Short mmCIF file of the C-alpha atoms (twelve columns), coordinates in Angstrom:
data_MODEL
# 
_entry.id   MODEL 
# 
loop_
_atom_site.group_PDB 
_atom_site.id 
_atom_site.type_symbol 
_atom_site.label_atom_id 
_atom_site.label_alt_id 
_atom_site.label_comp_id 
_atom_site.label_asym_id 
_atom_site.label_seq_id 
_atom_site.Cartn_x 
_atom_site.Cartn_y 
_atom_site.Cartn_z 
_atom_site.pdbx_PDB_model_num 
ATOM 1  C CA . MET A 1  24.771  -6.476  4.792   1 
ATOM 2  C CA . THR A 2  21.706  -8.153  6.241   1 
ATOM 3  C CA . VAL A 3  18.286  -7.324  4.820   1 
ATOM 4  C CA . HIS A 4  15.582  -6.997  7.479   1 
ATOM 5  C CA . HIS A 5  12.754  -5.454  5.468   1 
ATOM 6  C CA . VAL A 6  11.594  -5.521  1.861   1 
ATOM 7  C CA . LEU A 7  9.573   -2.414  0.984   1 
ATOM 8  C CA . VAL A 8  6.856   -2.940  -1.633  1 
ATOM 9  C CA . PRO A 9  5.078   0.106   -3.073  1 
ATOM 10 C CA . ILE A 10 1.465   -0.745  -3.894  1 
ATOM 11 C CA . ASP A 11 -0.623  1.122   -6.458  1 
ATOM 12 C CA . PHE A 12 -3.122  -1.717  -7.078  1 
ATOM 13 C CA . SER A 13 -1.805  -2.355  -10.590 1 
ATOM 14 C CA . PRO A 14 -0.881  -5.746  -12.080 1 
ATOM 15 C CA . TYR A 15 2.764   -4.673  -11.777 1 
ATOM 16 C CA . ALA A 16 2.304   -4.186  -8.039  1 
ATOM 17 C CA . GLU A 17 0.856   -7.708  -7.845  1 
ATOM 18 C CA . GLN A 18 3.973   -9.086  -9.546  1 
ATOM 19 C CA . ALA A 19 6.260   -7.005  -7.340  1 
ATOM 20 C CA . LEU A 20 4.517   -8.314  -4.237  1 
ATOM 21 C CA . ASP A 21 4.900   -11.936 -5.356  1 
ATOM 22 C CA . TYR A 22 8.609   -11.345 -5.954  1 
ATOM 23 C CA . ALA A 23 9.037   -9.507  -2.641  1 
ATOM 24 C CA . ILE A 24 7.335   -12.282 -0.681  1 
ATOM 25 C CA . ALA A 25 9.607   -14.923 -2.218  1 
ATOM 26 C CA . LEU A 26 12.679  -12.761 -1.622  1 
ATOM 27 C CA . ALA A 27 11.715  -12.007 1.976   1 
ATOM 28 C CA . GLN A 28 11.199  -15.711 2.685   1 
ATOM 29 C CA . LYS A 29 14.676  -16.512 1.368   1 
ATOM 30 C CA . LEU A 30 16.241  -13.672 3.363   1 
ATOM 31 C CA . GLN A 31 14.058  -14.243 6.441   1 
ATOM 32 C CA . ALA A 32 13.006  -10.604 6.194   1 
ATOM 33 C CA . HIS A 33 9.762   -8.750  6.782   1 
ATOM 34 C CA . VAL A 34 7.648   -7.325  3.967   1 
ATOM 35 C CA . THR A 35 6.439   -3.767  4.412   1 
ATOM 36 C CA . LEU A 36 3.652   -2.515  2.145   1 
ATOM 37 C CA . LEU A 37 3.534   1.154   1.153   1 
ATOM 38 C CA . HIS A 38 0.721   3.063   -0.504  1 
ATOM 39 C CA . VAL A 39 0.906   6.843   -0.748  1 
ATOM 40 C CA . ILE A 40 -2.101  9.106   -1.076  1 
ATOM 41 C CA . GLN A 41 -1.183  12.265  -2.934  1 
ATOM 42 C CA . PRO A 42 -3.126  15.327  -1.795  1 
ATOM 43 C CA . LEU A 43 -5.825  16.139  -4.316  1 
ATOM 44 C CA . LEU A 44 -7.088  19.522  -5.350  1 
ATOM 45 C CA . VAL A 45 -10.811 19.646  -5.997  1 
ATOM 46 C CA . ALA A 46 -10.641 22.999  -7.783  1 
ATOM 47 C CA . GLY A 47 -7.823  24.898  -9.399  1 
ATOM 48 C CA . ALA A 48 -4.734  25.609  -7.337  1 
ATOM 49 C CA . ASP A 49 -5.455  29.319  -7.537  1 
ATOM 50 C CA . MET A 50 -8.761  28.754  -5.706  1 
ATOM 51 C CA . GLY A 51 -7.119  26.881  -2.855  1 
ATOM 52 C CA . ALA A 52 -9.941  24.358  -2.533  1 
ATOM 53 C CA . TRP A 53 -9.008  21.074  -0.888  1 
ATOM 54 C CA . PRO A 54 -11.037 17.894  -0.443  1 
ATOM 55 C CA . SER A 55 -13.233 17.740  2.607   1 
ATOM 56 C CA . PRO A 56 -12.029 15.734  5.618   1 
ATOM 57 C CA . ALA A 57 -14.951 13.349  5.041   1 
ATOM 58 C CA . PHE A 58 -13.755 12.660  1.483   1 
ATOM 59 C CA . VAL A 59 -10.218 12.013  2.686   1 
ATOM 60 C CA . ASP A 60 -11.530 9.672   5.406   1 
ATOM 61 C CA . GLU A 61 -13.610 7.742   2.845   1 
ATOM 62 C CA . LEU A 62 -10.639 7.504   0.495   1 
ATOM 63 C CA . GLU A 63 -8.397  6.245   3.280   1 
ATOM 64 C CA . ALA A 64 -11.001 3.648   4.315   1 
ATOM 65 C CA . ALA A 65 -11.323 2.378   0.729   1 
ATOM 66 C CA . ILE A 66 -7.556  2.084   0.317   1 
ATOM 67 C CA . THR A 67 -7.206  0.350   3.682   1 
ATOM 68 C CA . SER A 68 -9.860  -2.125  2.589   1 
ATOM 69 C CA . ASP A 69 -8.074  -2.730  -0.727  1 
ATOM 70 C CA . LEU A 70 -4.766  -3.245  1.080   1 
ATOM 71 C CA . GLU A 71 -6.306  -5.955  3.251   1 
ATOM 72 C CA . GLY A 72 -5.991  -8.468  0.405   1 
ATOM 73 C CA . TYR A 73 -2.307  -7.641  0.050   1 
ATOM 74 C CA . ARG A 74 -1.753  -7.997  3.787   1 
ATOM 75 C CA . THR A 75 -3.318  -11.432 3.818   1 
ATOM 76 C CA . ARG A 76 -0.872  -12.515 1.108   1 
ATOM 77 C CA . VAL A 77 2.094   -11.213 3.093   1 
ATOM 78 C CA . CYS A 78 1.018   -12.681 6.460   1 
ATOM 79 C CA . PRO A 79 -1.572  -15.402 5.810   1 
ATOM 80 C CA . THR A 80 -1.187  -16.969 9.271   1 
ATOM 81 C CA . PHE A 81 -2.297  -13.725 10.931  1 
ATOM 82 C CA . TYR A 82 -5.459  -13.456 8.851   1 
ATOM 83 C CA . THR A 83 -6.883  -16.969 8.847   1 
# 
């Protein structure tokens, strides 16, 4: 079996940092690509019985902040593309 991708879940914790370092080294040895994954769980602003969800503006701001945070991880995975 040939490995083409190494999937690395990112939650911005120190453990994710260690996992990324390991995944990068493994991918280099296997000549594989590293794929970063961060999942945003839907948030309820009020109780579930009220059915209130975050505003689209809040979700957009959250996504922009996470994308910005992921930029540092991307530069570690593909430094030649970000120099």
